[in-house]
C-alpha positions in Angstrom: 0.7 -15.4 -13.2 -1.1 -12.1 -13.9 -0.2 -10.4 -10.7 2.7 -10.0 -8.2 1.9 -9.1 -4.6 4.7 -7.1 -2.8 4.8 -7.0 1.0 7.4 -4.8 2.7 8.1 -6.2 6.2 10.5 -4.4 8.5 10.7 -6.1 12.0 7.3 -7.7 11.4 8.0 -11.3 12.5 4.9 -11.4 14.7 2.4 -10.3 12.1 3.9 -11.5 8.8 2.6 -15.0 8.8 -1.0 -13.7 9.3 -0.5 -11.3 6.4 0.8 -13.9 4.0 -1.8 -16.6 4.8 -4.5 -15.4 2.4 -2.1 -15.7 -0.5 -1.6 -19.4 -0.2 -4.9 -19.8 -2.1 -4.5 -16.9 -4.5 -2.4 -17.5 -7.7 0.2 -14.7 -7.4 3.9 -14.1 -7.6 4.4 -13.4 -3.9 7.4 -11.2 -3.0 8.4 -10.2 0.5 10.9 -7.4 1.1 12.4 -7.9 4.5 14.4 -5.8 6.9 15.3 -5.6 10.5 16.7 -8.1 13.0 13.7 -9.7 14.7 13.4 -12.8 12.5 11.2 -11.4 9.8 13.4 -12.8 7.1 13.2 -16.3 8.5 9.4 -16.2 8.6 9.3 -15.2 5.0 11.8 -17.9 3.9 9.9 -20.5 5.9 6.6 -19.7 4.1 6.6 -22.2 1.2 4.3 -20.2 -1.1 6.5 -17.1 -1.0 8.3 -16.9 -4.4 11.0 -14.3 -3.7 12.5 -12.8 -0.6 14.4 -9.5 -1.1 16.6 -8.1 1.7 16.4 -4.3 2.0 17.7 -2.4 5.0 17.7 1.0 3.4 14.7 2.1 5.3 11.3 3.4 4.2 8.3 1.6 2.8 8.6 3.4 -0.6 12.1 2.0 -1.1 11.1 -1.5 0.0 8.1 -1.4 -2.4 10.3 -0.3 -5.3 12.8 -3.1 -4.6 10.0 -5.6 -4.6 8.7 -4.2 -7.9 12.1 -4.6 -9.4 12.0 -8.3 -8.6 8.5 -8.9 -10.0 7.8 -10.3 -13.5 4.0 -10.0 -13.5 2.2 -7.3 -15.5 0.2 -6.0 -12.5 1.8 -5.1 -9.1 -0.3 -5.3 -5.9 1.0 -3.8 -2.7 0.0 -4.5 0.9 1.7 -4.2 4.3 2.9 -6.8 6.8 0.4 -5.6 9.4 -2.5 -6.0 7.0 -4.8 -8.9 6.2 -6.4 -9.0 2.8 -9.6 -10.9 1.8 -9.4 -14.2 0.1 -10.5 -12.7 -3.3 -8.4 -9.5 -3.0 -6.2 -10.2 -6.0 -9.3 -11.0 -8.2 -11.0 -7.9 -7.1 -8.1 -5.8 -8.2 -7.4 -7.7 -11.4 -10.9 -7.4 -12.8 -10.4 -3.7 -13.4 -7.3 -4.2 -15.6 -9.5 -5.7 -18.4 -10.0 -2.0 -19.2 -6.8 -0.8 -21.0 -7.2 2.7 -19.6 -6.9 1.6 -16.0 -3.4 1.9 -14.6 -4.2 1.7 -10.9 -6.7 0.5 -8.3 -7.1 1.3 -4.6 -9.5 0.4 -1.9 -10.6 1.1 1.7 -9.5 -0.4 5.1 -11.0 -1.4 8.4 -9.1 -1.8 11.6 -7.9 -5.1 12.8 -8.5 -4.0 16.4 -12.0 -4.5 17.7 -12.7 -0.9 18.8 -15.7 1.2 18.0 -13.6 4.3 17.9 -11.2 2.7 15.3 -14.1 1.3 13.3 -15.9 4.6 13.0 -12.8 6.7 12.3 -11.5 4.2 9.7 -14.8 4.3 8.0 -14.7 8.0 7.8 -11.0 8.4 6.9 -10.3 5.2 4.9 -13.5 4.9 3.0 -15.8 7.9 2.9 -13.0 10.4 2.5 -11.8 8.5 -0.6 -15.3 8.3 -2.1 -15.5 12.1 -1.8 -12.0 13.1 -2.8 -11.3 10.7 -5.7 -14.1 12.1 -8.1 -12.6 15.5 -7.4 -9.2 14.3 -8.7 -7.5 14.0 -5.3 -6.6 10.3 -5.7 -4.9 8.6 -2.7 -4.2 4.9 -3.1 -3.2 3.6 0.3 0.0 1.7 0.4 -1.6 -1.3 2.1 -4.3 -1.6 -0.5 -3.2 -0.6 -4.0 -2.2 -1.9 -7.4 -0.6 -0.6 -10.6 -0.1 -1.7 -14.1 3.6 -2.6 -14.0 4.7 -0.7 -17.2 2.9 2.5 -16.0 4.5 2.1 -12.6 7.9 1.8 -14.1 7.3 4.7 -16.5 6.3 6.9 -13.5 9.4 6.0 -11.6 7.7 4.1 -8.8 7.5 5.4 -5.3 9.5 8.5 -4.5 12.3 7.2 -2.3 13.2 10.6 -0.8 10.0 11.0 1.2 9.2 8.7 4.1 5.6 9.8 4.4 2.7 10.2 2.0 4.7 8.4 -0.7 1.6 6.5 -1.7 -0.5 9.6 -2.2 2.3 11.3 -4.1 2.6 8.3 -6.5 -1.2 8.1 -6.9 -1.4 11.7 -8.1 1.5 11.2 -10.5 -0.1 8.0 -11.9 -3.1 10.0 -13.0 -1.0 11.2 -16.0 -0.7 7.6 -17.2 -4.4 6.5 -17.1 -7.4 6.0 -14.9 -7.3 5.1 -11.2 -10.2 3.1 -9.9 -11.6 3.1 -6.4 -12.9 -0.4 -5.5 -15.0 -0.2 -2.3 -15.4 -4.0 -2.3 -11.6 -4.7 -1.9 -11.5 -3.7 1.8 -8.5 -4.9 3.8 -8.0 -5.1 7.5 -5.0 -3.2 8.8 -3.5 -2.4 12.2 -4.5 0.8 13.9 -1.3 0.8 16.0 0.0 4.0 14.3 -3.3 5.8 14.9 -3.3 4.6 18.5 0.4 5.7 19.0 0.2 9.1 17.4 -3.5 9.9 17.8 -6.0 10.5 15.0 -6.0 14.3 15.5 -2.2 14.6 15.4 -1.9 12.3 12.4 -4.7 14.1 10.6 -3.0 17.5 11.2 0.3 16.1 9.8 -1.5 14.9 6.6 -3.3 18.2 6.2 0.0 20.1 6.5 1.7 17.8 4.1 -1.1 18.1 1.5 -1.3 21.9 1.8 2.5 22.4 1.5 3.0 20.2 -1.4 -0.2 20.3 -3.4 -1.5 23.9 -2.7 1.7 25.9 -2.0 3.8 23.6 -4.3 6.6 23.3 -1.8 8.9 20.3 -1.8 8.3 17.6 0.7 10.2 18.3 3.9 11.8 15.0 4.9 12.9 16.3 8.3 9.3 17.2 9.1 7.9 13.9 7.9 
């Protein structure tokens, strides 16, 4: 197989089966990294087309993604989240870019799973249009629920930073630019839960991101794990 799909799933028993369903018809090495105590691991093991289940209770999506990458054997690594649903041709959409040897990563947009006008509008602005504007300027942000990397470049870069529990996907994306070209594929749109945005509020979440971006990428301060 040309691709491995890695799904971190911590206490996601209710949403995991829905997330995994599209991969039954996509030829991939499917790896689920499980944690928690709500039955998530059993859901993963009961899914016959899951190739590998990795137990990881260390905490943090970056750590879980790295553990999944360590178990993968495919030359391209795709990442999505357990509360996300990808399209039936998601793997193909990502893989088509890797025929170009200069490409080391691909990212794409998201729409909300929840049927709400507010969520749809804000996701379009923040999870699509913002990327279209910022990527050509060099501020690449592959979202953890819709990204892929060439495995050898991912390994050379050291994978996700396990010391930061927030913005680890953006941090890796910007490091990966040193290894080759990162492509934005607007067609590879996934549907993901807006529960975090609903819980924290878009304004609060946006302010947190802006502060994190400014501290690390403008003022060159280390990520503050206590803050995030």
